[in-house]
C-alpha positions in Angstrom: 50.4 93.3 162.6 48.7 92.5 165.9 47.7 93.9 169.1 50.8 96.0 170.1 51.0 96.8 173.8 48.7 94.1 175.1 51.4 91.9 176.5 49.7 89.0 174.7 51.5 87.0 172.0 49.7 85.1 169.2 50.8 81.7 168.6 53.1 81.3 165.7 50.5 79.4 163.6 47.8 82.1 164.2 50.2 84.9 163.4 51.4 83.0 160.2 47.7 82.6 159.2 47.1 86.4 159.4 50.3 87.2 157.6 49.6 84.7 154.9 46.2 86.3 154.4 47.6 89.8 154.2 50.2 88.6 151.6 47.5 86.9 149.5 45.4 90.2 149.5 48.5 92.1 148.4 49.0 89.6 145.6 45.4 90.0 144.4 45.7 93.9 144.5 49.3 94.3 143.3 50.5 91.1 141.9 52.7 88.3 143.3 56.0 90.0 142.8 54.9 93.0 145.0 53.4 90.7 147.6 56.6 88.6 147.7 58.8 91.7 148.1 56.6 93.3 150.8 58.0 92.9 154.3 55.2 92.1 156.7 56.2 92.6 160.4 54.6 91.0 163.5 54.0 93.5 166.4 52.4 91.8 169.2 54.5 91.6 172.3 57.6 89.9 170.8 60.0 88.6 173.4 63.2 86.6 173.5 61.0 83.6 174.3 58.6 84.1 171.4 60.9 85.4 168.6 62.2 82.0 167.4 58.7 80.5 166.7 57.3 83.6 165.2 60.2 84.5 162.8 60.5 80.8 161.6 57.2 81.3 159.9 57.5 82.0 156.1 55.3 85.0 155.9 56.5 86.8 159.1 59.4 88.9 157.8 60.4 90.7 161.0 59.0 92.1 164.4 58.1 95.4 165.7 59.6 95.3 169.2 58.1 97.4 172.0 58.7 96.9 175.7 61.1 94.0 175.2 63.6 96.5 173.7 63.9 98.0 177.2 66.0 95.0 178.3 69.3 95.1 176.6 70.1 91.3 176.9 66.7 90.3 175.9 66.5 92.8 173.0 69.8 91.6 171.9 68.5 88.0 171.7 65.7 89.3 169.6 67.7 91.5 167.2 70.3 88.7 166.7 67.7 86.1 165.7 69.0 83.4 163.4 66.8 81.1 161.3 67.1 77.4 162.4 68.4 76.7 158.8 71.1 79.3 159.0 72.2 78.0 162.5 72.5 74.4 161.2 74.8 75.4 158.4 77.1 77.6 160.5 
């Protein structure tokens, strides 16, 4: 979900609001279980700098990574994202 390829990143709050709305529409159409089990990805210029804020949101289940995947170190940072709660218990 989002404007892939623009180089612009939504704020985590805006992206969360959109993902939450999508999940609520899925719940209305197919039921809450289906909505909860559906993975909704953010796809708007994810970067090593933006991944933490975006993936910390409850309705953003993953990221579609474009240009940032061309830099090995940066892409490694994105794919090895760890939620804050998980890092605190490690």
